[in-house]
C-alpha positions, 0 to 999 in steps of 0.5 A: 176492557183494559186496566186503564179503562177500569177504576176501583172505588174506595174500599175495593168492593166496586169496580167501574169499567168502560165497556164497548157498546158492541163486541169489537176486534182488538184491531178496531179497539186500537182505532178508538174513533170507531168505537164508543163505550158505556160505563158500568159499575160492578159490585164485587160483593154480590156480582151485580152490574149497573149502567152509569151512562150510555155513550150513545146518549152523549155527544161527543161519543166517549172512548175512555183512555184513563179513568179514576174515582174521586177520593169520596167515590162520588165522581168518576173522572176520565179522559175521552180519547176521541177528543182528548178532553177531561170529563167528570160526572157525579155518580147517581 
């Protein structure tokens, strides 16, 4: 994942990152319309990771170009580079 595909939660103990569903070469990543990404929450205090959502279960397919969390950490907001729209969802 690139830095633009990760966001720190308030407190810098949790990182939220977009990860390609399957391993791909850097050339394929550049052509983002051919890739989809899942979104994971990584707890840096204990090393656990949790799937927040799977792109394969969504329409349109998601490829994140910019991501951030709300000031309270309750929402994740990102731009889907496949359709250039802004998305927001409430974290579980």
